[in-house]
Structure formats: structure tokens, C-alpha cells
LOTI-647171 format. One line per 5 residues: number of its first residue (from 1); their letters; for each residue x, y, z of C-alpha. Coordinates in pm, 1 decimal. Layout:
LOTI-647171
NUM) A) X Y Z | ...
end
This chain:
LOTI-647171
1) MVMLA) 19566.8 12013.4 22394.4 | 19867.1 11994.5 22162.3 | 19755.0 11654.6 22033.6 | 19401.8 11787.5 21983.5 | 19534.4 12080.3 21785.6
6) ILLLL) 19743.1 11847.9 21568.0 | 19445.2 11620.8 21506.5 | 19228.8 11919.0 21410.6 | 19491.7 12039.8 21165.5 | 19521.6 11692.7 21013.6
11) FAGFA) 19144.7 11663.3 20982.8 | 19126.2 12004.8 20817.8 | 19393.8 11898.9 20570.1 | 19215.2 11573.3 20484.8 | 18882.6 11755.6 20452.3
16) NDAQS) 19040.0 12012.9 20224.7 | 19195.3 11742.6 20004.9 | 18860.7 11562.0 19982.2 | 18681.4 11883.0 19896.6 | 18930.5 11983.0 19629.2
21) SGYLD) 18881.9 11651.9 19447.5 | 18514.0 11601.0 19526.2 | 18383.8 11712.6 19187.2 | 18687.7 11634.2 18974.0 | 18625.7 11264.7 18911.7
26) HYGAF) 18267.8 11333.7 18801.8 | 18378.4 11624.1 18584.7 | 18656.4 11417.2 18431.9 | 18416.1 11136.3 18342.8 | 18175.9 11387.6 18187.7
31) LAAHV) 18449.4 11545.0 17974.8 | 18584.8 11205.8 17867.7 | 18238.0 11106.3 17749.6 | 18152.9 11422.3 17555.8 | 18470.8 11606.2 17446.0
36) RGGVV) 18713.4 11480.9 17181.1 | 18990.1 11693.9 17029.8 | 18820.6 12013.1 17138.6 | 18487.4 11915.0 16978.1 | 18190.6 11907.3 17218.0
41) NYAGI) 17915.7 11651.6 17155.2 | 17614.6 11861.6 17255.0 | 17375.0 11598.9 17121.8 | 17528.2 11344.9 17357.2 | 17511.1 11589.7 17646.0
46) KADMA) 17142.1 11648.5 17577.7 | 17083.7 11282.4 17654.6 | 17306.6 11304.9 17961.2 | 17172.0 11615.9 18131.8 | 17130.5 11442.9 18466.0
51) RLDAT) 17505.0 11380.1 18485.8 | 17581.1 11736.8 18376.4 | 17356.6 11885.8 18643.6 | 17485.7 11646.8 18910.5 | 17843.3 11748.2 18829.5
56) LALMA) 17749.5 12115.8 18842.1 | 17585.3 12061.3 19181.2 | 17904.7 11903.6 19317.2 | 18108.1 12189.3 19175.1 | 17869.8 12450.3 19315.2
61) AENPE) 17912.2 12304.3 19663.9 | 18285.7 12377.8 19663.4 | 18408.9 12669.3 19874.5 | 18684.7 12836.7 19672.0 | 18821.2 13025.3 19971.6
66) ALARP) 18881.6 12699.4 20159.1 | 19107.8 12563.6 19885.1 | 19479.2 12605.9 19829.3 | 19551.3 12869.1 19569.1 | 19620.9 12635.6 19272.0
71) DRVAL) 19308.7 12427.4 19351.8 | 19105.0 12748.5 19374.0 | 19222.1 12874.9 19035.6 | 19160.4 12531.7 18879.8 | 18808.3 12535.4 19024.0
76) YINAY) 18733.4 12873.3 18865.7 | 18867.4 12755.1 18528.5 | 18665.6 12434.2 18543.1 | 18353.5 12620.9 18654.7 | 18382.3 12868.9 18368.6
81) NLWTI) 18416.2 12591.4 18112.7 | 18141.6 12363.7 18245.8 | 17887.8 12639.4 18310.7 | 17950.3 12762.8 17956.0 | 17840.9 12420.3 17835.3
86) RLIMD) 17533.7 12443.5 18058.5 | 17450.9 12781.5 17905.7 | 17466.8 12633.0 17556.5 | 17244.3 12344.1 17661.3 | 16975.3 12590.1 17773.1
91) HWPGI) 16938.5 12682.2 17405.4 | 17046.2 12365.8 17221.2 | 16944.9 12258.0 16960.9 | 16874.0 12564.5 16755.3 | 17180.8 12763.2 16855.7
96) SSIKE) 17482.7 12814.0 16632.0 | 17686.7 13050.2 16851.6 | 17719.3 13135.9 17218.8 | 17635.9 13493.7 17125.9 | 17279.9 13375.9 17062.8
101) AGGFL) 17251.8 13272.4 17429.9 | 17236.1 13628.4 17555.3 | 16932.4 13842.5 17615.9 | 16813.2 14168.5 17466.4 | 16982.7 14373.3 17737.6
106) ASPWK) 17271.8 14150.1 17841.9 | 17538.2 13946.3 17669.0 | 17570.4 13576.6 17761.0 | 17886.1 13658.8 17956.8 | 17702.3 13901.7 18185.4
111) RSFVR) 17416.5 13670.9 18290.1 | 17444.1 13570.5 18658.0 | 17369.6 13199.2 18636.6 | 17688.9 13034.2 18767.5 | 17643.4 12883.0 19114.5
116) LGGRK) 17964.6 12849.6 19308.0 | 18045.9 12865.7 19677.7 | 17703.5 12995.4 19774.8 | 17713.9 13279.3 19520.9 | 17568.0 13349.5 19178.6
121) LSLDD) 17820.4 13476.2 18930.0 | 17840.7 13557.4 18562.4 | 18108.7 13425.0 18329.5 | 18248.1 13779.0 18320.1 | 18264.8 13779.2 18700.1
126) IEHGI) 18483.3 13468.8 18690.5 | 18705.1 13575.9 18401.5 | 18746.8 13948.0 18469.3 | 18642.2 14004.0 18828.9 | 18818.7 13702.1 18978.1
131) LRRQY) 19077.5 13537.5 18755.0 | 19219.9 13839.7 18573.5 | 19198.0 14056.0 18883.8 | 19311.2 13828.0 19164.4 | 19529.6 13581.6 18970.7
136) PDPRL) 19666.5 13781.6 18676.2 | 19833.5 13536.5 18441.0 | 19803.9 13563.3 18060.4 | 19819.0 13184.9 18025.6 | 19462.4 13173.3 18158.5
141) HFVLN) 19340.8 13294.8 17819.2 | 19441.1 12958.8 17670.9 | 19238.4 12745.1 17911.7 | 18904.7 12930.3 17928.9 | 18669.2 12801.4 17661.3
146) CASKS) 18381.8 13010.1 17522.2 | 18219.3 12727.6 17319.2 | 18346.8 12876.5 16992.4 | 18565.6 12732.1 16719.4 | 18832.2 13001.6 16742.8
151) CPPLL) 18849.1 12975.5 17120.7 | 19143.1 12770.6 17251.8 | 19001.4 12417.3 17249.6 | 18838.4 12258.8 17551.1 | 19041.4 11981.4 17711.3
156) SVPYR) 18879.0 11645.5 17773.4 | 19034.9 11636.0 18122.2 | 18981.7 11875.1 18415.2 | 19235.8 12128.0 18532.3 | 19385.4 12016.7 18863.6
161) GEVLD) 19561.9 12230.6 19118.8 | 19852.1 11992.0 19177.9 | 19959.5 12015.1 18811.6 | 19801.9 12348.0 18720.6 | 20120.0 12537.9 18643.3
166) AMLDA) 20239.6 12263.6 18410.7 | 19899.5 12245.8 18240.7 | 19890.7 12623.6 18187.6 | 20235.6 12611.3 18032.2 | 20147.8 12314.3 17813.2
171) RTRAC) 19824.6 12463.9 17683.5 | 19981.3 12803.4 17614.9 | 20270.9 12642.5 17429.8 | 20037.8 12417.0 17230.2 | 19809.4 12703.6 17129.5
176) LNDPV) 20090.8 12937.5 17029.0 | 20267.0 12671.9 16821.2 | 19946.9 12604.7 16628.8 | 19906.2 12832.9 16322.8 | 19570.5 12950.4 16455.8
181) GARVD) 19727.7 13088.9 16771.6 | 20040.0 13244.6 16623.7 | 20222.2 13232.6 16292.1 | 20446.5 13439.7 16070.4 | 20283.2 13511.8 15735.6
186) GGRLR) 20390.0 13767.3 15475.7 | 20656.2 13908.7 15703.7 | 20409.2 13981.0 15986.6 | 20324.0 13815.1 16313.8 | 19960.0 13706.9 16299.7
191) LLRIF) 19791.4 13632.2 16630.4 | 19463.9 13501.8 16765.1 | 19217.4 13787.6 16823.3 | 19240.1 13727.8 17199.7 | 19570.7 13917.9 17185.7
196) DWYAE) 19383.3 14219.1 17049.1 | 19099.7 14212.4 17305.0 | 19330.8 14157.3 17602.9 | 19643.4 14330.3 17474.2 | 19756.0 14460.2 17812.4
201) DFGGR) 19747.5 14113.3 17966.7 | 20028.9 14021.0 17727.5 | 20245.2 14324.4 17799.6 | 20076.5 14555.7 17550.3 | 20107.4 14534.0 17175.8
206) DGQWG) 20480.1 14600.0 17198.5 | 20522.7 14307.6 17437.9 | 20326.0 14044.7 17250.5 | 20616.4 13933.6 17031.8 | 20815.7 13862.0 17348.2
211) FVRRF) 20531.8 13665.4 17505.5 | 20491.1 13446.4 17197.8 | 20867.0 13403.7 17164.0 | 20885.6 13271.3 17520.1 | 20660.4 12977.5 17428.6
216) AGPAL) 20764.5 12929.4 17066.1 | 20906.3 12601.9 16943.3 | 21208.8 12592.2 16710.9 | 21020.3 12658.6 16383.7 | 20808.9 12944.1 16513.1
221) GAALD) 21101.3 13085.6 16711.7 | 21322.1 13105.9 16402.9 | 21045.0 13277.6 16207.6 | 20988.1 13525.8 16490.6 | 21358.4 13607.9 16516.8
226) ALADR) 21372.5 13682.1 16143.8 | 21091.1 13940.1 16154.3 | 21188.6 14293.7 16063.2 | 20854.5 14427.3 16187.1 | 20745.2 14271.3 16515.1
231) RPVYD) 20412.3 14453.1 16540.3 | 20129.7 14197.0 16542.3 | 19817.2 14181.0 16332.9 | 19511.1 13987.3 16442.4 | 19299.3 13724.0 16270.2
236) DYDWS) 18921.5 13718.5 16255.4 | 18739.0 13514.5 16519.1 | 18503.9 13228.2 16436.8 | 18216.8 13241.3 16687.5 | 18038.1 12935.5 16549.4
241) LNDAP) 17969.1 12660.8 16801.7 | 18246.4 12410.9 16878.6 | 18029.2 12110.2 16794.4 | 18240.1 12028.6 16487.2 | 18612.9 12048.7 16415.0
246) GPWTS) 18741.2 12404.1 16408.8 | 19054.6 12569.0 16273.6 | 19290.9 12439.8 16541.0 | 19518.1 12173.9 16395.2 | 19860.7 12029.0 16459.1
251) ALVGA) 19970.5 12126.8 16808.2 | 19644.9 12048.6 16983.3 | 19557.2 11713.2 16833.2 | 19590.3 11456.0 17108.3 | 19699.6 11719.4 17359.5
256) DAPPS) 19429.8 11635.7 17611.7 | 19653.7 11501.5 17888.0 | 19881.9 11675.7 18139.5 | 20244.9 11710.1 18031.7 | 20446.9 11389.9 18016.6
261) GVGAD) 20596.2 11294.1 18349.1 | 20354.6 11508.8 18551.0 | 20103.7 11297.5 18737.2 | 19858.5 11346.5 19017.2 | 20132.4 11268.0 19268.9
266) TPPSD) 20404.4 11471.4 19100.2 | 20328.5 11840.8 19134.9 | 20567.9 12088.9 18974.8 | 20818.3 12212.5 19229.3 | 20692.0 12570.9 19212.4
271) VGKDA) 20326.0 12493.7 19281.9 | 20273.5 12445.4 19652.2 | 19977.6 12486.8 19880.1 | 20031.5 12860.8 19919.1 | 20248.0 12932.8 19617.9
276) PLVGV) 20129.6 13187.6 19362.2 | 20086.5 13081.4 19005.2 | 20414.2 13116.8 18823.1 | 20379.0 13380.5 18555.3 | 20582.9 13429.4 18243.7
281) GGYGP) 20736.3 13764.2 18322.0 | 20594.9 14099.8 18417.4 | 20275.8 14061.8 18220.6 | 19942.0 14124.0 18384.9 | 19619.3 14314.3 18338.7
286) PSGLA) 19629.3 14693.3 18375.3 | 19546.9 14831.2 18715.0 | 19215.8 14985.5 18814.5 | 18855.9 14867.4 18812.3 | 18606.5 14962.9 18546.0
291) PGQQP) 18360.7 15237.4 18649.1 | 18111.4 15087.0 18889.4 | 18287.3 14750.5 18895.6 | 18311.5 14598.0 19241.8 | 18593.2 14360.1 19338.4
296) LGNGA) 18490.1 13998.0 19382.0 | 18626.2 13770.5 19651.3 | 18884.3 13880.1 19903.3 | 19208.8 13828.9 19715.8 | 19446.2 14107.1 19635.9
301) GSAPA) 19569.2 14194.3 19292.1 | 19536.9 14424.7 18997.2 | 19224.2 14444.3 18786.1 | 19148.4 14502.3 18421.4 | 19091.6 14865.3 18337.5
306) ARPER) 18794.1 14755.0 18134.6 | 18615.2 14438.1 18040.1 | 18690.1 14395.3 17670.1 | 18369.4 14374.2 17472.5 | 18363.6 14085.4 17232.1
311) P) 18214.8 14183.4 16896.6
end
């Protein structure tokens, strides 16, 4: 009986590993074929819809609750990004912004069209109801892509649980050391509009300087330290489709791979099977659900007080 129990545990572990990587190779090949430097080749995808839908089917078959925590979070990130592309393709060509993919009564983020783990979800369900609620981590804002030029650029590789913490750090650092994400101009800290919409995720407006400083490189760090007024101001957001180069420049060019030295067989020491994501301090979304909002999934955690409405 002991041997049988051991064999069952081993089988469950192998099955879980196979499941967690079942869609990733297909998704990685799709991204490599159609995403370069954050620019998405929607024309190429239009001629490759069979592969897109096959990859989505593999992703939809995953059971998030059966995965280790980092694999689960990576799955939600990947699902958000790939289903956003699928949403655009429902309207392409003839669409110049994701905001045109909504209906008369619902924004594109509130449409329940994402199939995952036997459920139908909206993009808002994934971002606000699951990720921000159950896995509060402000770095997630730099890996979710809304198909817009001002959105942190889409990687041409999938997010993977075994290196997720390192990838979150790398993408946050890259975005904040790009002038689009954060810069000092005219004696003020200018930030991407995401910091305005999700201010509490970054420790409130008074805490945003500290969050940026944590990830700042030498040049940005020196400029931040010299500020007399640390209150941030926010740049306008370009909602035009990410099918051509956008404003992101230096720090994100060629940043499509996991951090140097971190491979598929070299997970960061703080990301284990049951380890929580490593945050960057005491930052997280405010507690409490929006009126009428029901929790999704069965994880515990705080929830956004409201779902910020994008203009």
C-alpha cells in the first residue's frame, strides 16, 4: 500500500508537470512567429488562425487549480494576453484600438469570452477578480498586455512558472527604466497612466516614488533621489493598436528572453511549488470587493475596492 501511494504521488507529479507545459510550447511557437519587439503582426495571425485557435484550445483545457501556484499565475497571464489577441482578431482588419472591440453595453474587458478550466471568463475577471485579488503583486501590471501601444509590450516568449518571479522582476525593471514607464522631467516624476488607474496597487500616490525607486537603474535612481517634489504626474495613454512600433524604446528592445542565467531548469530560489509570489514590499490592492462583485476561484487574498475604468 505504501508503494502504491508513492507511485500515485509520482504519477500525479508527472501529470501535473505535463499539464503545466502542455500548451506552452505551442504558445511559444505562436509568439515567436508573430511578435517582435512588442509589435504584433495581426496580418500574419489572420493567415494563421488555425494555430491560434489550437493553442487557445490547449490553454483552455488546463485546470488552474491543479497547478502549482507560479504555474497557475503564469497561466492566467498567458491566457489574458493570448485571448486579448483573439479578441482583436474577431474584428481585424478594420479595428484601430481594442476599445472598438466592445459592445454598446459592455466594454471589451467585460465580455465573457475567455475559456479556461471549464469556465467562461472576461479579461476583467482574470485581471481584477483573480490576479489582483488572489495574487496581489503590482509587477503583474507590467506583464498583462491590452493590445495598445502604451501598454507594457507583449513578450515574444510565454511566462513560465519556474522562472516567473525573475520574469516579473525583469519586466518591471525594464518598463520602469524606459522613459515611457517612468522618468524625471521638469523636476517631476512622470509615470505611465497605469500608476494613476491602479494607484493603490503601488502603495498609493505617496508610495509610488518608492516603488519606482526600488526598480530604478543608476541614472533613474539618481534623478529620483534629487527630486524635491516626489508627487507623480501621469502621461496620456495611447490606445492605438500595437501593430506598429509604439513609444517604448531603450529598455525593452531585445528584452524578450528570461533574465540571463535563469533557464527552464534553474528556478529562482524563492519560487517553489507552493511558494507565494515574492512581492516588492507591502504593496497590494485595497481590500474589499466592488458592490455586487463575486470572488472568483477559491484562493484567499485581498481584492480591489473597485475595477478602475479605463477612459
